[in-house]
N, C-alpha and C positions, 0 to 999 in steps of 0.2 A: 768681740770676735774679730780676729785679724783679717786682713784682706785675703791672705793665703787660705786661712781657714774657711772663709766665706766662699772662696773659689773652689775649694775641695769638696764642698757639699752641694749636691744638685737639688734643686727644688723638686718636691714631689710631683708637681704638675708636669715636669719635663717627661717623666716616665708614664704618666697617666694615659696619654693618647695611644702610644704603641701597645701598652698593656690591654687597654680596652679593645683595641682592634684585634689583638691576638685572641682575647677571650671570645669576641664575637665570631671570629672565624672558626674557633674550636666548637663553639655552641652550634653554629649553623651547619658545620660538617656532621656533628653528632645527630642533629635533627634530621638532616637529609638522609643520613645512613639509617636512622630509625624509620623514617617514612618509606625508604626503599625496601627495607626488610618487611615493613608493615604491609605494603601493597603487594609485594612479590609473593608472599606466602599467606595472604588473607583467605583466598579460596583454596580449601583443601579437598582432598579426595572424599572426605566425609560428607561435604556439602553435595558433591555429585552423587554420592550414594543415596542421600536423602531424596534428591530429585528422582533418582531411578526408582526408589521405593514408592514415591507418589505416582509415578507412571504405572508401576506394576499393580498398584492397588485400585486403579480406575476400572470402572466397568466399561466394556467395549460397547459402544453405541454409535449410531449414525446421527444422533442429535448434535447440532452445532451451536456454538456460542459466538457472539460478536466481540471483537476487541480490536484496539488500534495498535498497529505495529509498523515497523519501518518497511518501506517498499524497497527491497534489496536491489531491484532492477534499476532504480533511480540513483543509488549511491554507489559510485565506482570505487571509492576508497574503503577498504575493509575495516580499517581502524575507525573511520568516521561512522561506518555502519554500526559497529559494536558500541561506539560511544553513545549514539542516540538510542540504540536498542536497550542499553542498560537502564536508562531512565524510564523507558516505557515498560520494561520488565518490572521495575520497582513499583510502578502504578498498578500493573496487573496483579502482582502478588498482594498488594494492599486492598484492591477494590474488587477483583474478579475471583480470585481463589478463596472460596469460602467453604469451611468445613465445620462440623459440629464441634463445640468447645470440648477441650480435654480429650480429644481423640488423637491417635498417632499422626494423622494427616494435619490436624490443626496445629499440633506441636511442631511438625516439620515446617509448616508455613511460617510460624513465628520465628523459627530459626533462620529461615531465608530472609525474612524481613529485617532481622538484626544484621545479617550479613550485608544486605543492600545498603543499610544506613552507614555501616562502617566503610564500605567500598566507595561511598559518595566522595570521600576526600581524595580518592585517587583519580577522579575525573574532573576536568575543567568544563564549565558550561559555556558553549559558544552561541547559545540561542535562548530565547525566552521560552518558558514552559508552555505558553499558549501557542507557540509557533508549531504548526502542523505540516510544515514542509517535509517532504519525503515520507510522510505517514499516510497510510490508508487503512480502511476498515477491513479486517479479515473475518471470515466465517469458517471456523474449523471445529473439529471435535476436541474435547478436553485432552485427549491423548496427544493430538497434534500440537496443541498449545504447550503442553508440558515438555514435549520433545524440543520445541523451538526455544523454550526457556533454558533447558539443559544445555543446548548447543551454545547459547549466548554465554552462559557461565563457564563452560568448558573452554571455549575459544578465548574468552577474557582471561582466564587463568593462565593459559599458555603464553599469551602476549605479555602479561604482567611478570611472569617468571623470566622472560627474555629481557624485558626492559620495563622497569616499574614506572618510568616516566612517559611511556608511549601514549597514554591517553590525555596528555597535556597538549597534544597536537591541535592546532587551530583548524577547525573544519568548516568555517563560515563559507568558504568558496564552494565546497562540496555541497553544502546544504542550499546555497543560493541557486545552484543549477536546478534543483527540484522545483523552485518557485518560478523559473523562467518559462515563457511560452513554449509550447511544444511538448511538454511533459504531461503524460496522462496520469490522472489520479488512480485509475484502475488499470491493471494489466490487460493487455490485449487478450481477447478470448474469454474474459470473465466479466461479470456484471452483478450488480446487487439484485437479489431475487425480487425485491419489491419493485425496483425499476423495471425489471423484465416483465413482471405481471402487469404493471401499468401500461407498458408499451403494447403488450399482447391484447389487453382489453381495448386499447385505443385503435390498434391496427385492424383487428378482425371486423368490426362493423364497417370500417372504411373500405376494406377489401370487398365485403359483401355488397355494399352500395355500388362500387365500381363494376362488379360483375353483373348486377341487376341492370345498371345503365347500359353496359355493352350489350347484354342480352336483349334489352328493349329496343336498342338501336338496330340490331341485326334483324329482329322480328319485324320492325317497321319497314326496313329496306326490302325484306322478303315479301311482305304484304303488298308493298307498293309495286314491286316487280310483277307479282302475280296479277295485280289489278291491271297493269299495262298490257300484259300478254292476253288477258281476257278481253280487253277492249279491242285489241288488234284482231283476235280471232273472230269476234262478233262483226267487225267491220268487213272482213273478208267474206264471211258467210252471208251476210245480209246485203251485199252489193246490189243495186237496182239493175233491171234489165236494160235500161237505156244507156248504160255506161259505155264509154268508148271501147272497152275490152269486149263487151257483148256485141257491139255493132261490128267490130272487126271479125268476130267469130261467125256472125250471121253472113257477112259478105263472103267469107271463105266457103261457107256451105252453099251459097247461091252460085258459085262459079261453075260454068259448064265443064263437063268432063271431056 
């Protein structure tokens, strides 16, 4: 091969780098587009209808159930609130929402579980699963719980349709505020019924003892005052005739007119 011929042929390795880079860019763009479409349209109106059917099929009752959920008063950022609420909703659907097998409600719950598993790829995790910052225990009726879950899915759907990448936001700073001093675990004006009952049983005997002590003290003071007044009256009535007062009175009587 002549020098000219050798110069006219480019080694295959010369084109390998740019071609690989171009292929990687095309693949990454296609993957990003696929993920974008995947997250943006993952929650459909059918899923919201399933949740509404679950709500409509529940018996109205005053009975309450306990579950852990995000304390919205402590999370200022709405995206961060939904981000943490999603993982808690996933746990509630798996552990709390129990229906008889092969019933419409059980099938609806399985469909929501599958949706939660697929949605997980659209969220980045900024905290450990054991981290309970910004989380407190709620006691609500099943209807209230299902309404809360439906709101989370509905708001998540709206945000994903606007920006599929919205839940990649780093929320560590927002969640760290919940762990700082000064934040209350329970909202003001509410408390756990068990704690309230314990405080009630603890305070009532103490109040009774205080009232008995105050009543005994008042009775003692009244008794002592009555005793003193009785002694004073007896001393005035039983004063001897030779006292100075009696002598002065005798002298006044003996004065000539």
